[in-house]
Kinemage of the C-alpha trace (Angstrom):
@kinemage 1
@onewidth
@group {chain A} dominant
@subgroup {mainchain}
@vectorlist {calphas} color= white
{ca met a 1} P -42.887 -10.883 24.440
{ca leu a 2} L -46.285 -12.499 24.071
{ca pro a 3} L -48.253 -10.025 26.255
{ca pro a 4} L -46.913 -6.940 24.413
{ca ala a 5} L -47.457 -8.643 21.052
{ca tyr a 6} L -51.024 -9.499 22.037
{ca gly a 7} L -51.647 -5.923 23.197
{ca trp a 8} L -50.194 -4.564 19.975
{ca leu a 9} L -52.406 -6.820 17.867
{ca arg a 10} L -55.482 -5.832 19.901
{ca gly a 11} L -54.691 -2.143 19.430
{ca trp a 12} L -54.326 -1.282 23.121
{ca trp a 13} L -51.776 1.405 22.332
{ca thr a 14} L -52.072 4.101 19.733
{ca arg a 15} L -48.907 3.588 17.746
{ca ser a 16} L -48.001 3.908 14.151
{ca thr a 17} L -48.117 0.819 11.992
{ca phe a 18} L -45.244 -1.623 11.933
{ca his a 19} L -42.952 -1.478 8.900
{ca trp a 20} L -40.592 -4.338 8.182
{ca arg a 21} L -36.995 -3.315 7.560
{ca gly a 22} L -33.900 -5.325 6.764
{ca ser a 23} L -32.211 -3.708 9.745
{ca ile a 24} L -34.362 -5.754 12.142
{ca pro a 25} L -32.640 -9.135 11.577
{ca leu a 26} L -29.326 -7.324 11.101
{ca thr a 27} L -29.676 -5.853 14.593
{ca gly a 28} L -30.303 -9.323 16.012
{ca leu a 29} L -27.278 -10.763 14.231
{ca thr a 30} L -25.126 -7.884 15.465
{ca leu a 31} L -26.237 -8.502 19.052
{ca ile a 32} L -25.430 -12.203 18.720
{ca ala a 33} L -21.970 -11.382 17.324
{ca thr a 34} L -21.175 -8.891 20.089
{ca asp a 35} L -22.261 -11.360 22.770
{ca phe a 36} L -20.067 -14.009 21.152
{ca phe a 37} L -17.009 -11.766 21.223
{ca tyr a 38} L -17.786 -10.611 24.775
{ca phe a 39} L -18.006 -14.148 26.161
{ca arg a 40} L -15.018 -15.196 24.072
{ca ala a 41} L -12.992 -12.391 25.683
{ca leu a 42} L -14.137 -13.456 29.146
{ca ala a 43} L -13.101 -17.039 28.423
{ca glu a 44} L -9.476 -15.968 28.055
{ca pro a 45} L -7.488 -16.951 31.169
{ca asp a 46} L -5.718 -13.584 31.412
{ca ala a 47} L -8.811 -11.488 30.698
{ca met a 48} L -9.316 -8.518 32.975
{ca val a 49} L -13.042 -8.684 33.668
{ca ser a 50} L -13.307 -5.068 34.784
{ca ile a 51} L -11.784 -3.818 31.520
{ca val a 52} L -13.950 -6.052 29.351
{ca ala a 53} L -17.088 -5.056 31.278
{ca cys a 54} L -16.224 -1.367 30.937
{ca leu a 55} L -15.820 -1.746 27.194
{ca arg a 56} L -19.218 -3.395 27.010
{ca arg a 57} L -20.874 -0.668 29.087
{ca gly a 58} L -19.035 2.011 27.154
{ca ser a 59} L -20.887 1.039 24.005
{ca ile a 60} L -23.870 2.880 25.473
{ca leu a 61} L -21.914 6.105 25.025
{ca val a 62} L -21.509 5.434 21.307
{ca thr a 63} L -25.209 4.675 20.957
{ca phe a 64} L -26.215 7.786 22.893
{ca phe a 65} L -24.037 10.173 20.913
{ca ala a 66} L -24.928 8.566 17.576
{ca gly a 67} L -28.607 8.881 18.394
{ca thr a 68} L -28.119 12.488 19.391
{ca leu a 69} L -25.951 13.607 16.501
{ca ile a 70} L -27.063 11.413 13.606
{ca phe a 71} L -30.714 10.721 14.377
{ca lys a 72} L -31.491 14.025 16.131
{ca glu a 73} L -32.845 12.451 19.334
{ca lys a 74} L -35.285 14.917 20.874
{ca leu a 75} L -35.206 13.623 24.453
{ca phe a 76} L -31.448 13.408 24.854
{ca leu a 77} L -31.397 15.827 27.804
{ca ser a 78} L -33.637 13.538 29.843
{ca lys a 79} L -31.321 10.602 29.069
{ca leu a 80} L -28.114 12.506 29.753
{ca pro a 81} L -28.077 11.971 33.566
{ca cys a 82} L -28.261 8.198 33.096
{ca val a 83} L -25.477 8.226 30.523
{ca leu a 84} L -23.333 10.398 32.792
{ca gly a 85} L -23.986 7.949 35.638
{ca ile a 86} L -22.734 5.093 33.479
{ca leu a 87} L -19.683 7.130 32.508
{ca val a 88} L -18.910 7.918 36.162
{ca gly a 89} L -19.243 4.215 36.988
{ca ile a 90} L -16.819 3.279 34.229
{ca val a 91} L -14.306 5.876 35.434
{ca leu a 92} L -14.631 4.641 39.034
{ca ile a 93} L -14.070 1.029 38.021
{ca leu a 94} L -11.038 1.857 35.891
{ca thr a 95} L -9.433 4.117 38.522
{ca ser a 96} L -10.101 1.883 41.531
{ca gly a 97} L -6.702 0.254 41.052
{ca gly a 98} L -7.727 -3.360 41.565
């Protein structure tokens, strides 16, 4: 992160100014908690890795639709093919009958 931080401080990109929000550390703590639960689930001897991995990848769907509906994402159509690709991958993994 040092090169982007250096570029930001030098003003290489025309961006708006940075505003500190309490959601920044909260996002980090949430990511740490989700990783903890993910690895805890994988540590279980009877864990089905394909199911746990699909649940983790499926969280992208929640983020995509929340960004579209709640935050009025303007570029959602350009992101839709990627999200559909992830969804197809999840369906293929779950229906492969391993």
